[in-house]
C-alpha positions in Angstrom: 124.5 120.9 86.1 121.8 118.5 87.4 118.9 119.5 89.3 119.4 119.0 93.1 116.8 116.5 94.0 114.7 116.6 97.3 112.3 114.0 98.5 110.1 114.5 102.0 110.6 111.7 104.2 110.9 111.0 108.1 111.8 107.3 107.5 115.3 106.7 107.6 115.3 103.6 105.6 113.2 105.6 102.9 115.7 108.0 103.0 118.6 105.9 102.5 116.8 104.1 99.2 116.4 107.7 98.0 120.1 108.7 98.7 121.2 105.7 96.8 119.2 106.4 94.0 120.5 109.8 93.8 118.4 112.1 95.6 120.4 115.0 96.9 118.6 116.3 99.8 116.3 114.6 102.1 113.3 116.7 103.4 112.2 116.9 107.0 109.0 118.7 107.3 108.3 120.4 110.8 105.9 123.1 109.4 102.3 122.9 111.0 101.5 126.4 112.0 98.9 128.1 110.0 99.0 125.4 107.5 95.9 124.0 107.7 94.0 127.2 107.6 96.4 128.5 104.5 95.5 125.4 102.3 92.0 125.3 103.3 91.6 121.5 103.8 93.0 120.5 100.7 94.6 117.2 100.0 97.9 118.8 100.1 101.0 117.0 102.2 101.4 118.1 105.7 104.0 115.8 107.5 104.3 117.1 111.2 108.0 115.8 111.5 109.8 116.4 114.6 113.2 117.3 116.1 113.9 113.4 116.7 113.4 112.7 113.0 116.0 115.0 111.9 118.1 113.1 114.2 117.1 109.5 113.0 117.7 110.5 109.2 121.0 112.1 109.8 122.4 109.4 111.1 121.3 107.0 108.5 122.2 109.1 105.5 126.1 109.4 104.4 126.0 112.3 102.0 122.7 113.2 101.2 122.1 116.8 102.7 119.5 117.6 105.3 116.6 120.0 104.7 114.5 121.1 107.4 111.2 123.1 106.7 111.0 125.0 110.2 107.7 126.9 111.0 106.9 130.5 109.8 108.7 133.0 112.3 106.5 132.9 115.6 106.5 133.5 119.5 105.5 130.6 121.5 102.9 128.4 119.9 100.7 126.9 122.5 103.6 125.7 124.3 105.6 125.0 121.5 109.0 126.6 121.1 109.6 129.9 119.4 111.5 130.5 116.1 115.0 130.7 117.6 114.3 127.8 119.9 113.3 125.5 117.1 116.1 126.7 114.5 118.6 126.0 117.2 117.1 122.7 118.0 117.1 121.6 114.3 120.8 122.9 113.8 121.7 120.8 116.8 120.1 117.8 115.4 121.9 117.8 112.1 120.0 120.3 109.7 122.4 121.2 106.9 119.7 123.6 105.1 117.0 125.5 107.0 113.6 126.3 104.9 111.5 129.1 106.0 108.0 129.0 104.7 105.3 131.5 104.1 107.3 134.8 105.2 105.6 138.0 104.1 108.0 140.6 105.1 111.8 141.2 104.7 111.8 141.5 108.5 110.9 138.0 108.9 113.7 136.7 106.6 115.9 139.1 108.3 115.3 137.3 111.8 115.6 134.1 110.0 118.8 134.9 108.9 119.9 136.2 112.2 118.7 133.2 114.1 120.5 130.8 111.9 123.9 132.9 112.1 126.0 131.1 109.5 125.4 127.5 111.5 123.2 126.3 108.1 122.5 127.4 104.7 119.2 129.7 104.4 116.8 128.4 102.3 113.5 131.2 102.2 110.4 129.5 100.7 108.4 132.1 98.5 105.1 131.4 98.4 103.0 134.1 99.5 101.6 137.0 97.2 102.8 139.7 99.9 106.3 138.6 100.0 106.2 138.5 95.8 105.1 142.3 96.2 108.1 142.9 98.2 110.7 140.6 96.6 113.2 143.3 95.8 113.3 144.4 99.7 113.5 140.7 100.7 116.4 140.0 98.4 118.6 142.7 99.6 118.8 140.9 103.2 122.2 139.7 103.5 122.7 136.0 104.5 120.4 134.5 101.9 122.0 131.3 100.3 119.3 129.8 98.2 115.3 130.2 97.4 112.8 127.9 96.7 109.7 129.2 95.0 106.6 127.1 96.5 104.2 127.2 93.5 101.7 125.4 95.5 101.0 127.8 98.2 101.7 130.8 96.3 99.2 129.7 93.8 96.8 129.3 96.2 97.3 132.5 98.0 96.8 134.2 94.6 93.8 132.3 93.9 94.9 130.1 91.2 93.0 127.0 90.1 96.1 125.0 89.3 99.5 125.5 90.6 101.3 125.9 87.4 99.5 128.6 86.0 101.8 131.0 87.6 104.5 129.3 85.6 102.4 129.5 82.3 101.2 133.1 82.9 104.9 134.4 83.4 104.9 135.2 87.0 107.7 132.4 87.9 109.8 134.0 85.0 109.3 137.5 86.7 110.3 136.1 90.1 113.4 134.0 88.7 114.6 137.1 86.8 114.8 138.9 89.9 116.4 136.6 91.9 118.8 136.0 89.4 119.9 139.6 89.5 121.0 139.0 93.1 123.1 135.8 92.2 121.1 133.7 94.5 120.7 130.3 93.7 116.9 129.0 93.4 114.4 126.5 92.6 110.8 125.9 92.2 107.9 123.8 92.7 108.3 119.5 92.5 108.1 116.8 89.8 107.0 113.4 89.5 107.8 110.5 87.0 108.8 111.0 83.7 106.0 110.6 81.2 103.5 111.1 84.2 101.1 113.6 85.2 98.6 115.9 83.5 101.4 118.4 83.1 104.1 115.8 82.3 107.3 115.9 84.5 109.7 116.3 81.6 108.0 119.4 80.5 108.4 121.0 83.9 112.0 119.8 83.9 112.6 121.4 80.8 111.3 124.8 82.1 113.7 124.3 85.1 116.5 124.5 82.7 114.9 127.4 80.7 114.5 129.1 83.6 118.1 128.6 85.4 116.5 126.6 88.4 118.8 124.4 90.2 116.7 122.5 92.5 113.1 120.6 92.3 111.3 118.4 95.2 110.3 115.0 94.3 106.6 115.0 94.6 104.2 112.8 96.6 103.0 111.3 93.0 106.7 110.4 92.2 106.6 107.8 95.1 103.6 107.9 97.6 104.8 105.9 100.6 101.8 106.2 102.3 100.4 104.0 99.8 103.4 101.9 99.0 105.1 100.4 101.8 107.2 97.4 100.4 110.8 98.3 100.4 111.6 96.5 97.0 109.0 98.2 95.3 110.1 101.6 96.8 113.6 101.0 95.8 112.7 100.5 92.3 110.6 103.4 91.9 113.3 105.4 93.2 116.3 103.7 90.9 114.4 104.1 87.6 112.4 107.1 88.4 115.7 109.3 89.4 117.6 107.4 86.3 114.8 108.4 83.9 115.1 112.2 85.4 118.9 112.1 84.9 118.6 110.5 81.5 116.1 113.3 80.5 118.1 115.9 81.7 121.0 115.3 79.6 118.4 116.3 76.6 117.7 119.7 77.9 120.1 121.6 75.7 117.5 123.4 73.3 114.0 124.2 72.2 113.1 125.7 75.8 110.9 128.0 74.2 108.9 125.4 72.2 108.4 123.6 75.4 107.1 126.8 77.3 104.6 127.1 74.6 103.6 123.6 75.0 103.3 124.1 78.9 101.2 127.4 78.3 98.7 125.2 75.9 98.6 122.5 78.1 97.6 124.4 81.4 95.3 126.4 79.3 93.6 123.0 78.8 93.7 122.0 82.2 92.3 125.1 83.7 89.8 125.2 81.1 
């Protein structure tokens, strides 16, 4: 099965372009609580999308699923709604899938599942070392539909220099093996354009196939709409980029261990 591709945007016009190019999920990112502190001022994506953004994108797309990353489980935060209110509002606005970021305990995941109450797909985002340390208990929580492994924040939490170190070192393998034992669909990280990046996208995609992943986020480097604003250019990037990924996926049938070893060597070189 081809990877489900997600793209982060709150722009309805860009969402339609992405959908028409073959992107499966449009990603609305509402997370902001604690993110600045956690990411230490790095040049990472912090979107501050809103409930209205969910509504705007929902009416624009026809078949793409709407993924909404909410905030970590919280009470009222300086006048912002609490987790249950946020989840209710996101579902009412049209969220098909809800992503819970930066949880550290099974209790948080349990609350998340209870608050959703079957009204949307639950997608916990595994991105803290504390969560990894109690992953078996987390995976026993009933009502987890899918899981995504957040390589960037997990790598930061583990003190790594490069987000794909944990892929090269085998931690992602260990996590995936545990998730597969519970037969929960999962994905991890993000990918850019084929042939681009210090760790080329095709190397990462083949790792998805080796590990049995079913989903990836199209990274900011795939199409940075903060820098590229011409719609014709955006459309061209998506049409060509998604087509290249789909064509490459057809070749992902063998040589997985060879590719993995090449990833290890590339990552070692980058970190060194």
